[in-house]
ZAMARGU-4260 file (C-alpha; in steps of 0.2 Angstrom, whole numbers, plus 5000, padded with zeros to 4 digits):
<rodrens>
0) 4986/4882/5042 | 4998/4887/5027 | 5015/4894/5030 | 5018/4912/5028 | 5028/4920/5015
5) 5045/4923/5022 | 5052/4942/5024 | 5068/4935/5017 | 5074/4920/5009 | 5091/4915/5004
10) 5091/4900/4990 | 5109/4891/4986 | 5118/4905/4992 | 5136/4906/4986 | 5150/4919/4995
15) 5170/4918/4992 | 5181/4922/5005 | 5197/4920/4997 | 5204/4903/4992 | 5189/4892/4996
20) 5170/4898/4999 | 5166/4905/5015 | 5145/4901/5010 | 5140/4887/4998 | 5123/4881/4993
25) 5115/4891/5009 | 5095/4890/5010 | 5087/4900/5024 | 5071/4909/5025 | 5065/4920/5038
30) 5046/4922/5042 | 5036/4937/5048 | 5036/4939/5067 | 5046/4922/5072 | 5061/4923/5083
35) 5075/4914/5077 | 5093/4910/5083 | 5109/4910/5073 | 5122/4898/5079 | 5139/4893/5074
40) 5157/4892/5079 | 5168/4909/5081 | 5172/4913/5062 | 5160/4901/5053 | 5152/4918/5046
45) 5138/4922/5056 | 5139/4941/5055 | 5141/4940/5037 | 5128/4930/5033 | 5117/4943/5043
50) 5122/4957/5032 | 5118/4946/5016 | 5101/4941/5023 | 5098/4962/5027 | 5107/4964/5008
55) 5122/4975/5015 | 5134/4962/5003 | 5129/4952/4987 | 5133/4937/4986 | 5142/4928/4972
60) 5129/4916/4966 | 5112/4910/4973 | 5096/4921/4975 | 5090/4933/4987 | 5072/4938/4990
65) 5065/4949/4999 | 5047/4954/5001 | 5043/4972/4996 | 5044/4987/5010 | 5052/4974/5022
70) 5062/4985/5036 | 5077/4980/5043 | 5086/4986/5060 | 5102/4981/5066 | 5112/4979/5082
75) 5130/4975/5078 | 5142/4965/5089 | 5151/4982/5093 | 5139/4996/5091 | 5146/5016/5086
80) 5136/5027/5096 | 5138/5045/5086 | 5129/5063/5088 | 5130/5076/5101 | 5118/5065/5114
85) 5109/5047/5115 | 5094/5055/5110 | 5104/5061/5095 | 5108/5045/5089 | 5094/5035/5092
90) 5083/5047/5080 | 5096/5047/5068 | 5087/5035/5058 | 5070/5032/5052 | 5064/5033/5070
95) 5053/5050/5076 | 5062/5058/5090 | 5048/5057/5104 | 5049/5035/5100 | 5068/5036/5100
100) 5066/5045/5118 | 5053/5032/5125 | 5064/5018/5120 | 5080/5025/5127 | 5070/5026/5142
105) 5064/5010/5142 | 5082/5002/5143 | 5085/5015/5157 | 5095/5030/5149 | 5094/5048/5149
110) 5091/5054/5132 | 5099/5070/5135 | 5117/5059/5139 | 5132/5066/5131 | 5133/5049/5116
115) 5154/5050/5124 | 5164/5041/5135 | 5150/5028/5137 | 5151/5011/5146 | 5151/4994/5139
120) 5131/4993/5143 | 5127/5010/5140 | 5133/5007/5121 | 5122/4990/5121 | 5107/4999/5126
125) 5109/5013/5116 | 5108/5004/5101 | 5096/4991/5107 | 5084/5006/5110 | 5088/5014/5091
130) 5082/4999/5083 | 5068/4997/5092 | 5061/5014/5088 | 5064/5010/5072 | 5050/4999/5072
135) 5056/4985/5058 | 5050/4972/5050 | 5067/4963/5056 | 5079/4966/5070 | 5096/4957/5068
140) 5104/4956/5084 | 5123/4951/5084 | 5126/4947/5103 | 5115/4958/5112 | 5118/4952/5130
145) 5136/4956/5129 | 5140/4970/5143 | 5120/4968/5149 | 5116/4965/5167 | 5104/4952/5170
150) 5091/4965/5175 | 5094/4973/5156 | 5094/4956/5149 | 5079/4951/5156 | 5071/4968/5149
155) 5076/4964/5134 | 5069/4946/5134 | 5051/4953/5139 | 5053/4967/5124 | 5057/4955/5111
160) 5043/4941/5119 | 5028/4955/5115 | 5038/4962/5099 | 5028/4962/5083 | 5042/4960/5072
165) 5053/4944/5066 | 5070/4942/5076 | 5086/4934/5070 | 5100/4934/5085 | 5116/4930/5086
170) 5120/4924/5104 | 5130/4913/5115 | 5120/4916/5130 | 5109/4899/5132 | 5096/4905/5144
175) 5092/4920/5133 | 5090/4909/5119 | 5080/4896/5126 | 5067/4908/5130 | 5066/4920/5117
180) 5068/4909/5101 | 5055/4898/5090 | 5069/4893/5079 | 5089/4889/5076 | 5099/4891/5060
185) 5115/4881/5062 | 5128/4888/5052 | 5143/4874/5050 | 5152/4867/5037 | 5148/4884/5026
190) 5130/4877/5027 | 5115/4880/5036 | 5103/4867/5044 | 5087/4873/5052 | 5078/4866/5068
195) 5059/4871/5068 | 5061/4871/5087 | 5068/4885/5101 | 5086/4882/5106 | 5080/4872/5121
200) 5079/4857/5108 | 5098/4861/5100 | 5109/4853/5108 | 5101/4836/5106 | 5097/4837/5089
205) 5116/4844/5084 | 5120/4829/5093 | 5112/4818/5079 | 5117/4828/5066 | 5136/4826/5069
210) 5133/4807/5071 | 5126/4806/5057 | 5140/4816/5046 | 5152/4806/5056 | 5145/4791/5051
215) 5142/4798/5034 | 5161/4801/5032 | 5164/4785/5039 | 5157/4777/5026 | 5164/4787/5013
220) 5182/4783/5019 | 5178/4764/5018 | 5170/4764/5001 | 5188/4775/4997 | 5197/4762/5002
225) 5185/4748/4992 | 5187/4759/4978 | 5208/4761/4980 | 5210/4741/4981 | 5197/4738/4965
230) 5208/4751/4955 | 5226/4743/4960 | 5222/4727/4958 | 5213/4728/4942 | 5221/4722/4926
235) 5209/4733/4916 | 5214/4747/4926 | 5233/4746/4925 | 5233/4741/4907 | 5221/4755/4898
240) 5220/4766/4913 | 5202/4767/4916 | 5200/4787/4915 | 5182/4784/4923 | 5187/4776/4937
245) 5202/4786/4941 | 5191/4801/4940 | 5177/4795/4952 | 5192/4789/4964 | 5199/4808/4962
250) 5181/4814/4965 | 5180/4805/4982 | 5196/4809/4989 | 5193/4828/4986 | 5175/4826/4994
255) 5183/4818/5009 | 5198/4829/5011 | 5185/4845/5008 | 5174/4837/5021 | 5190/4833/5035
260) 5195/4852/5031 | 5177/4859/5037 | 5178/4848/5053 | 5180/4860/5066 | 5196/4863/5076
265) 5196/4858/5094 | 5199/4871/5108 | 5214/4864/5120 | 5210/4872/5136 | 5220/4868/5154
270) 5226/4875/5168 | 5237/4872/5181 | 5230/4876/5198 | 5248/4879/5207 | 5253/4877/5224
275) 5241/4872/5237 | 5233/4886/5246 | 5227/4884/5265 | 5209/4876/5268 | 5202/4894/5271
280) 5203/4905/5257 | 5196/4923/5262 | 5187/4926/5279 | 5176/4941/5278 | 5166/4948/5295
285) 5154/4962/5295 | 5163/4970/5281 | 5156/4987/5275 | 5160/4998/5260 | 5154/5017/5255
290) 5161/5028/5241 | 5156/5046/5247 | 5135/5044/5251 | 5133/5029/5245 | 5133/5013/5251
295) 5139/4997/5241 | 5141/4984/5255 | 5132/4985/5271 | 5140/4973/5284 | 5141/4957/5276
300) 5150/4940/5282 | 5156/4926/5271 | 5168/4914/5271 | 5177/4906/5254 | 5186/4889/5256
305) 5196/4880/5243 | 5189/4873/5228 | 5175/4883/5232 | 5166/4890/5215 | 5159/4907/5219
310) 5146/4918/5206 | 5144/4935/5210 | 5129/4944/5202 | 5120/4959/5202 | 5116/4973/5193
315) 5131/4984/5183 | 5137/4997/5195 | 5130/4988/5210 | 5150/4985/5218 | 5152/4968/5211
320) 5171/4972/5208 | 5173/4980/5224 | 5168/4966/5233 | 5180/4955/5221 | 5195/4968/5227
325) 5191/4965/5245 | 5190/4946/5243 | 5206/4950/5235 | 5215/4960/5249 | 5217/4973/5236
330) 5203/4986/5245 | 5200/4987/5261 | 5184/4990/5268 | 5177/5003/5280 | 5173/4993/5294
335) 5174/4975/5298 | 5189/4962/5296 | 5197/4951/5281 | 5206/4938/5282 | 5215/4932/5268
340) 5222/4912/5267 | 5240/4906/5264 | 5247/4903/5248 | 5235/4912/5237 | 5240/4915/5219
345) 5227/4922/5208 | 5226/4926/5192 | 5212/4940/5186 | 5202/4939/5168 | 5195/4956/5168
350) 5182/4960/5156 | 5189/4976/5151 | 5203/4969/5141 | 5216/4978/5149 | 5233/4977/5144
355) 5228/4975/5126 | 5232/4987/5116 | 5225/4989/5099 | 5242/4992/5089 | 5252/4977/5099
360) 5251/4962/5089 | 5244/4943/5096 | 5264/4938/5098 | 5268/4954/5109 | 5252/4951/5118
365) 5257/4930/5121 | 5276/4937/5126 | 5277/4953/5132 | 5296/4949/5139 | 5301/4949/5119
370) 5307/4932/5111 | 5297/4918/5104 | 5293/4905/5118 | 5280/4907/5133 | 5282/4898/5148
375) 5265/4889/5150 | 5260/4881/5168 | 5279/4878/5170 | 5289/4872/5152 | 5293/4883/5138
380) 5282/4882/5123 | 5283/4891/5106 | 5271/4905/5105 | 5264/4899/5090 | 5262/4881/5095
385) 5253/4889/5110 | 5241/4902/5100 | 5237/4885/5090 | 5230/4879/5105 | 5218/4892/5106
390) 5213/4891/5087 | 5225/4906/5082 | 5232/4903/5063 | 5250/4907/5064 | 5246/4922/5050
395) 5238/4931/5065 | 5253/4930/5074 | 5258/4947/5067 | 5244/4956/5065 | 5238/4969/5076
400) 5225/4965/5090 | 5212/4979/5082 | 5210/4965/5069 | 5203/4952/5080 | 5186/4949/5084
405) 5180/4952/5101 | 5179/4932/5103 | 5197/4931/5096 | 5203/4944/5109 | 5193/4935/5122
410) 5201/4919/5118 | 5219/4930/5119 | 5216/4933/5136 | 5211/4917/5140 | 5228/4911/5133
415) 5237/4924/5144 | 5228/4919/5159 | 5228/4899/5158 | 5248/4899/5154 | 5251/4905/5172
420) 5250/4892/5187 | 5234/4899/5198 | 5226/4892/5213 | 5213/4905/5212 | 5204/4910/5196
425) 5196/4927/5196 | 5185/4928/5180 | 5176/4945/5175 | 5163/4939/5162 | 5173/4927/5152
430) 5159/4923/5141 | 5158/4940/5131 | 5159/4935/5112 | 5164/4917/5116 | 5156/4905/5105
435) 5146/4890/5112 | 5161/4878/5107 | 5172/4889/5117 | 5160/4891/5131 | 5158/4872/5134
440) 5177/4868/5131 | 5179/4884/5145 | 5165/4876/5156 | 5174/4857/5155 | 5190/4866/5160
445) 5183/4877/5174 | 5172/4860/5181 | 5189/4848/5182 | 5197/4866/5190 | 5204/4861/5208
450) 5207/4878/5214 | 5195/4891/5219 | 5183/4902/5206 | 5179/4917/5208 | 5164/4920/5193
455) 5158/4938/5190 | 5143/4936/5178 | 5128/4940/5169 | 5127/4923/5161 | 5112/4915/5169
460) 5117/4896/5163 | 5137/4899/5164 | 5132/4904/5183 | 5120/4888/5183 | 5134/4876/5177
465) 5146/4882/5188 | 5144/4890/5205 | 5142/4882/5221 | 5140/4896/5229 | 5131/4912/5222
470) 5133/4931/5231 | 5120/4945/5224 | 5121/4963/5226 | 5107/4975/5220 | 5116/4990/5220
475) 5106/4997/5237 | 5122/4991/5247 | 5110/4973/5251 | 5120/4958/5247 | 5115/4941/5250
480) 5122/4924/5247 | 5116/4909/5242 | 5120/4888/5240 | 5119/4885/5222 | 5118/4894/5205
485) 5106/4908/5197 | 5091/4897/5198 | 5094/4892/5214 | 5096/4909/5221 | 5079/4919/5211
490) 5070/4903/5218 | 5077/4908/5237 | 5077/4927/5237 | 5064/4931/5224 | 5062/4951/5220
495) 5079/4955/5226 | 5087/4962/5211 | 5072/4973/5207 | 5074/4988/5205 | 5068/5000/5218
500) 5052/5009/5215 | 5064/5026/5211 | 5072/5016/5199 | 5059/5008/5190 | 5061/5008/5170
505) 5046/5016/5158 | 5036/5003/5150 | 5041/5002/5131 | 5031/5013/5119 | 5016/5003/5113
510) 5007/5020/5103 | 5010/5036/5098 | 5004/5053/5107 | 4986/5055/5105 | 4983/5035/5102
515) 4981/5033/5122 | 4998/5029/5127 | 5010/5046/5131 | 5028/5040/5133 | 5034/5043/5150
520) 5052/5050/5142 | 5039/5065/5137 | 5041/5070/5156 | 5057/5079/5158 | 5067/5078/5175
525) 5064/5090/5189 | 5082/5096/5188 | 5101/5091/5181 | 5116/5088/5188 | 5127/5107/5186
530) 5136/5111/5171 | 5153/5110/5184 | 5147/5091/5189 | 5142/5084/5173 | 5160/5090/5166
535) 5167/5081/5181 | 5157/5066/5177 | 5161/5064/5158 | 5179/5067/5165 | 5180/5053/5179
540) 5172/5041/5167 | 5184/5043/5153 | 5199/5041/5166 | 5191/5024/5171 | 5192/5018/5154
545) 5210/5026/5151 | 5218/5024/5169 | 5217/5002/5167 | 5227/5002/5153 | 5239/5014/5161
550) 5242/5003/5175 | 5243/4987/5165 | 5257/4996/5154 | 5268/4999/5168 | 5266/4983/5178
555) 5269/4976/5162 | 5287/4987/5161 | 5288/4980/5179 | 5286/4962/5175 | 5304/4963/5167
560) 5314/4955/5180 | 5332/4962/5174 | 5323/4981/5173 | 5330/4987/5191 | 5350/4980/5189
565) 5349/4985/5171 | 5339/5004/5173 | 5334/5008/5191 | 5330/5024/5186 | 5317/5018/5173
570) 5311/5004/5187 | 5308/5021/5200 | 5298/5030/5185 | 5287/5014/5184 | 5284/5012/5201
575) 5277/5029/5203 | 5269/5029/5188 | 5258/5012/5192 | 5254/5021/5209 | 5249/5036/5203
580) 5238/5029/5190 | 5231/5018/5206 | 5227/5033/5217 | 5220/5042/5202 | 5209/5028/5196
585) 5201/5026/5216 | 5200/5044/5216 | 5190/5043/5200 | 5178/5028/5205 | 5174/5038/5222
590) 5169/5052/5210 | 5159/5043/5200 | 5149/5035/5212 | 5145/5052/5222 | 5140/5059/5206
595) 5130/5045/5201 | 5120/5045/5218 | 5117/5064/5216 | 5112/5062/5197 | 5100/5048/5202
600) 5092/5060/5218 | 5090/5074/5205 | 5081/5062/5193 | 5093/5065/5181
</rodrens>
């Protein structure tokens, strides 16, 4: 069967980025109705290459050819939602309003919802709905699973598998890529290598490629050694200064230097598990928790022992963070008992990236108390040296955090968290925005960690690799615990996370009205929240986004060990402000759960 002509083809593409090229000699083709992954380390230029494919930027050299009339849709890593409502946003491009409305419903969103104060998951689903509604020939997705819960990820997988368009996706989610991709484009060393198999075959293939590259570099080094010895020992070379041989040797050295520079720098991760806890870390007996009329946890009993690796999974809003707070003793249950072990010293990595202000510098974030050094696992280390362990350049230290990519911000959070001794690590969505090399390093670190790990994640492969036990919440108060990881949980509890019949999502639109299928989104809900309740819901959603930052700001002030002695009034103000922010956040969370329950009951 003859190969189909590509929708887009890149030939010998070169793009300069500063003194050195970002891409050089890139060849790449995307055929109709194929699903391809684009992988590479953070900073390699994957997002830039996607823009080249779409024609949003022009290369410095090379050719880009595209089939006439090809339509593109793009979901960037950090979508920006505009318009008054989600429907206004989804229909702001070439999509018809009925199609946009149907796809919003397919991704579990109310088309009439205001396009402000959205959660990360809602932003991602709205962007996906807009892209699908535009019915492209080529859909480009940049980290599409970030902030999506497992049910939404599986829904996206189903839609991609049945799609009639081509897909190019950048993602760190191995389980997602294993399921949906048919080929892999690997951006490494400023050029692209292509594997005409799905991502499941990538690791073995990439390992062989790297072995061949290492052997090629070794042979080049040996050739340089021989040529150097010949050059300097040759009488002819000494007397007549053989310019041809000298030029050849210089070119070989330049090639080696360039290839060495292109080699990926290694991320350095380490953790100190600190003082040993007691054998028992936490014990819950008959614990329940409700917010208003909504039951988050029905009676639940578990025991966490030292060294356990516990994964907590479930849909967004199911109560995973509530359970973590109960396990840490930060939130009291409504009923049941909680017993915590001795000498617990936890470190919490929060997915909201609370405490990272956009205008603070990377230096400020690593040294909140000032100075040029940081205590790293009990020893003083210069901030620049520690930042290099996490692949930050010295020039980035004085740049505002707003200039960092999502992956760099997550590496910064890891750097801050891992500097402290901790016999318990609580990681909330730690894989967001990280490339696979960093994920592999993080997995290696956690596999060797002898403390207790609590992992809240939607990354099924990450959970499978690390978890010794999995607790799942389905959002209706039900909770089960299964030995092993995600795959073990699914096998032993089929259908546990499936939506209730009332919450089933509408199927994706397949035909226009009059053509057989009528989008279920065209049926309007019977009732909506009152104006007062809708305004309060918007308000509490805003508070739930801003208050964690305020709490972190006050806690940073209180972290100064000399503050009370130096300025008791300032210490008192910070204590009161932190307490008020925590109380306001708890009240906002209670109101949010009550209003969301009311909205669900109304069908709104």
